[in-house]
C-alpha angles and dihedrals in degrees: 000000000000125000117221090233138011115270124203113265096240089055091054091048090050092050092052093046094051094091091050093047091048090048093050092046099042111119119222128182103244103172135011149154121196104165129124134030102229123116141219132187135218134188144181096308099018111084130184128210133187118199119211136177122222109245098025097110099359139042114310094234136116115260141172107252114231108169147349124222121204133183103233147147127213131215098223095257125135125246137074136289115213121205113192140176117228138176120249132218126237093282093050096255116144112252138182128005130314114291088193133005148163138194137234127196111239089213088062094051111099116243102195101069145350111285135170112259126192124222115190117214110237094193117068110230135163118225113212122232118262091012128128122230136170130237104215118198123190129161144188086222114105092224119017112171125216126191115236148154116248090198092051125210107181112112101199100064145323145231124292130191130208120190091179098066093264100316094111132013136207123208112238097188129189091027116100127184121213119264144153125205120202130190147148126266116264132172090222131120135166128185138181119205126185109221107171146053089035120219115287095334100142146288118333113211090181117015115220116177121213118191131181116210116189127194122184122185134164120191094000141085117232140150140203106240101190148334120226125201117215124193125185126191127226091278091052094252114147105242103169141025118177121178128204116196112212107167091193112168113209124191125179094336146088117248131178118200119198112208122193121196119196122233111297124221102267134137125237115286146089119306144173124214144188139168133226122212117202127196145178125224102216094184106041094026128232134082140227148176130234129199123206110266095250138024118242126215132220140168122229117208099354146015122226102223099177143348119198131188140134110272090206128022137162123253121255090035136098125258131192129224125192132184122188117199136176110210133202114261089241093063108096100173132034133177126184124192128186116223105204122178091335096314123110116222128189115230132214117244126214124179116219110176109302092342127094112209118201116191137181136173118201136179113248114234125243113263134184095210137014105295131188111225116202121216141164138178121252109210117198117188126183137189126028085061134009121297108292130189120200129177122209122227111288117256132192132225121195116226114201119202125245122214138189112195146149107282114253109161130051089237094057115116106248116216109159131030113193112194124181121219140167112263094217091048104031096189095052115098123223124206101217122216091219135018116185125175139168123198133195118185148167134186097228123048091219095050117111095204123085139182126218140205137166133202136193119195134172133210095016132150093167131033123184121198121201133198139210131228103034097251141111113287122201104210138187112192143174118204123188120190123191129183130163111260093022132090112255111248131198120204120201118198120185128198095343117172118227131177140153091303099085115236116215112219113185118204119202129204126198123216111251092232089060098036125100119185118228134186109238109210123189122192136161128243090276089055092249113146116249116220126200091025118147115226115198113198115203125188120212113235101208095195094069100012094242134127130234125200105241100167140010114193134179121218122235127225089287092054092252138125137156130258134183121221145176096232127219095356105061130055120227135181129198133221118194121201124192116188089349091303119119107238104167139023115181128205115255117267144152119271116235127180103225097171140001125298093040106234137180110199117202114193116193116224121249116271094272099134130293094332111191093324093116101020110141131134109279117222122224092019128116114184147153133203116196143164123212110210092197098052092025090223126142113212129194115189124177145166114205115190096175115121091232096050116143102172134260146275134224119206125183121187127188111225108212108181091194093062130062094219125057127222125235106215098175132022109163127167128197125192093199120112088215103050142179114182122177138188120196112214097177093101094051129085127259117279146092120311126193111213119198124185117197133193121214125210133160095254097030115037121181096012111170111246105170141354134195134173116226122203104200112202124174124227100252095185090049090053101047102016130225093294091050091051091050093049090048089056091050089049093054091049090048092052090051093049093047089049089061090063104022111026092178092060090047091053091049093051092044094053091043090051092054091052090047093051090051091047096052092040099246088131132019106233122169122236091244090055093048091052091048092051091048092050092049090050091052091049091052092049091048092051092049090051088063 
């Protein structure tokens, strides 16, 4: 082809480059959403953003962004509207500054209706394929209107709102506002991929971050300038940014760069992370940065596998907390404390395989209304890295109040029914002048916290107490009842259990003309007074052979209290409780005042088993307990026909009054329902033996069935013969005669005789007594020597 005239060379070059220039500058709509007819407004501090993903509605290919079109309506004000493009984080929230933007005059924005307005991007930028960005719109106009769909419909993102001029953002999903994004074709793509640590895979003892940054260009020259590592803690605070400068120039090729960051300086805890790859386009100009599509999470030092607790619990009870952790192998020492309602508690650690289990049981505090208690775990790890303290996310536990009160409504949960009667006529009600009571309770027997209330009522023959919530209450109470013409009585109740099945507690008063006051004195077997003991006084009703509780008193520091009795005509028995354990049950008998002041002394038996604490007739049991003086054998035989029978037990204890402790010589158990248990005493020394026979059943183990006292005496004549007995008599006479002339010799023979009788078993003398007799003899001899 020949040209009619010679053209300048630069003109020919320009002519041939026109297709390429047109191709590079051609604008194509790459992403858009035009659905819906709803509207939203923004102003000077209220910004709107619409996130979009390259390839959702258009071709998934990198392109150079040229302009953004929005359907909008102005308000006629002056000023400028800025439309920018920003990166987003793993949750889709806009972050950082604009990577491209353009402006629109508010005066040029129509006010009459919604119209599509174009905003040209003044900064050249390449958007990577498959990557999400945000269109951020802010305006100096008080009310700029955008067209949107409240129901949404765009799959690559959604609308966000910031009322703090872009400092913080709120997700408006599923709302989408209308947009169109235009750009020019470019064979350019950049990607960021997070390789390691993988998402939630375990405990990292040393965090190393591996990131893949890919850059693909055709027909251009570009380079990755740097990769930046971002780490956020559990409260979304940025705790680390590390930058790696690569300066890798890429031309007409695809290159993947693997970047490894060493362990950053962070404490133990839960984190999220991402990386940003930045590049420069050396041919088309411009630069940009791309995050990986999603954040990843990791745990440094430990993993919290599980945390268990009761979301709601009553006050005055106990509640359990458990934390399950998996620790790094490099951690040699761990301590976990629970901070509950401002108090720091130390936990107990148990290792189960690779897991560390930390447990704690605490008493819930008393509350007047439902209260949310805040708590968190303090995790202290040592070794492998410096001491590090980490607190878990705070949790709440709701404490609901418990109450014990006088019933008012029919729907109240009734727990105790106090009814007042005459003692001498147990079915006759008394309307008391005054009813006073104090209560202390808890909802768990092991809890150390209690709650208290007191009531005072007048003209009452019946008082009902109710509870809330419907649970088991463990209650200590003191009830005082006064009525003219009757002796005032105080009833002490310790650790009684009450629930929604109402317990009837009858209270009996005795006419003053029939009442005699007695001192009730409780002491142990060593005659030491017992304080804080509960004495239950029961009167025998002969007509039906039953007992009624007429008084329940508590002893003072001197072991004393006061009781009121109908003397000589009524039979009473006593039950003594120490620390809520029944220690003594007396046989019924009449009360007689033998001397002033009138006193009933209750002596607890020595600690020789269960004593009479659970002695009651046992149904469906036939038994005998005997001692044969000839064979010196104790025998307990029984036949138990009860369906829960589990056998019996025979216990024989030697009572040695010279020793503080007592000796158990036999303690034999049989699981047979037809039993014969024996104890042979022939090999044991003379003395007194306490024999207890117990019955065992599923619901009542070790229940005392029978008891006897055996006085074991040896046959002296059988041991030493008639001659021996005669010579013993002569020896005693001889000692006496010698003592008239030589007292020292008499003392020596007397002490020696005592030791000889103990040695051959004629008498049972304790070691302590023998030593005492010997010492006394030595003292006498020493005094005579003077």
